[in-house]
N, C-alpha and C positions, 0 to 999 in steps of 0.2 A: 809488848815487845812484837810480836808477830803484826798486830798494827801500823808501828814503830818501822819496823821491815819492808811492810807491803806501804805504805806513805812514801819512803826512802828511793824505792825503784816508781812507785810512780812521776815523783816530779821529775827523779830521772831520767826517765821515756819522753812524761813533756819537755823536758830543758833539747835534750835532743834531735824531737822532733823542730820545735818553735827553730834550736841552730841548725837546724837542715834546711830551713827555710825561708833564714837570715840572706842577705840579698849586700852582709857584710864584707870586710875584709875574710882572706881565708892565711889572713897572719892571726889570727885573735888567740893570746894566750889564754890559758886554765887558768880556771879561777875556782875557787874552793873559800867556800864560809862559811862555819858555823855559828846561830845567831849568837850563840853567848859569848865571842870572843870578835864582835864585829860592834865596831862604831857609828853606834847608830842617827839619823837625821833627825833633829827634831823636829813637829808643823804641827801647826795650830792643836790647839782643842783636847793635847796630850796626846796625841800619834802619834808616830814615832816610822821611819821607813828608811833600805838601806837600795841601792838602784843598785841590779846585777847586772846588764849591761846596756848598751842603748848602742841604734843602729844608726849612724848618724844619715845615712842617706832615704831609709823610709821612718826613722825616729821611733820602728817595733821599739816598745822597753820593757823589764824585767824586773823587779821588784820585790826583794818583802816587805809587811806590810803587816803595824799591829797599833789598834786601837781598843783607848779602853773600853772595858765595861758598861750598853747604855750608847753607844757611840753611834750619830744618827747620818747616814747621808746623805744633805740634802738627794732631790730629783733631778738628776744630770742624765746627758749622753756625752759615745765619745766618740769620734769619724773611723773610728781601728774598734774593731774587737777584742773582746775582753777574755780574759782566760781566768778564774779564779782554785787554786786548791787551798781549801782551812787547812790548816792546821793546829790551832786551836781557839776554843770558843764555842759559838753558834753562831752563824747569820741568815739574819730571815732577809730573804730577797724576794721580795714583789714584782709580776711583771704578765700585763695580759690577766690580768684579772684576777691572780692567783699570788698569795705568799707562800714559798716553802723555804723550810728551813734547812743549811745547809749545814750536815758535821762533822768533826771532826775526819782530813784522809776523803774531805767530799769537792768534786769538782762540779764547775761552775762556767758555763759558756755563756755574755753574751754581746748579742748580735749590738756589729753595730746602728750607731743610730736611733737605737730602742732608751725609754725611758728608763732609768733603773733608779730601784726606791731599794736603800739596805740599813738596816740596821745589827749591831753587836744586843746578841739578845742575853746572852752568857748573864754566870754574873762573875765570872772573870773575861780579859780583854780578849781579843781574837788576831788572830795573829793569823797572815797568809800570808803566799805567794803568790803573786799576779804577774801578768803577759797583757800587751798591746801588742799585735801584728803592724801597728800604724803608729803614729803620734797619740799621746795618750790626752794631749789636751779636751778639757772639760766642758763642756757647754752646759749653764745650770738648763731645767726644764719648762718651758715657755708654763706661766701661769694658765 
């Protein structure tokens, strides 16, 4: 229970910081989403997501995402900085020659233009909150 409360406070803090940095409209509506009562948009290979916010000026995007156990994210990079808060599962993130595990409640900051290698190493799905401070366009990593 204490972990859930701390995760909720952390997610709220991250959202407040990102909202304050947003250059979007001052007339944005309040948004409350609970994963169990929302419509998830299906994506390839059994993944799904819910878009929480998109800034039409900067392309900044926030979403909730779920990927099946064992999912591998092909090496890629973005023009924008990426932030991840893991909700459930375990996410292996490789960068700078190191392979680190992100546990539920953990936070990752992935700088723009750096190659990302990630995989869901849990027996269950990996669910997380993810945000980009610019367009989340994906560029495959060179071979």
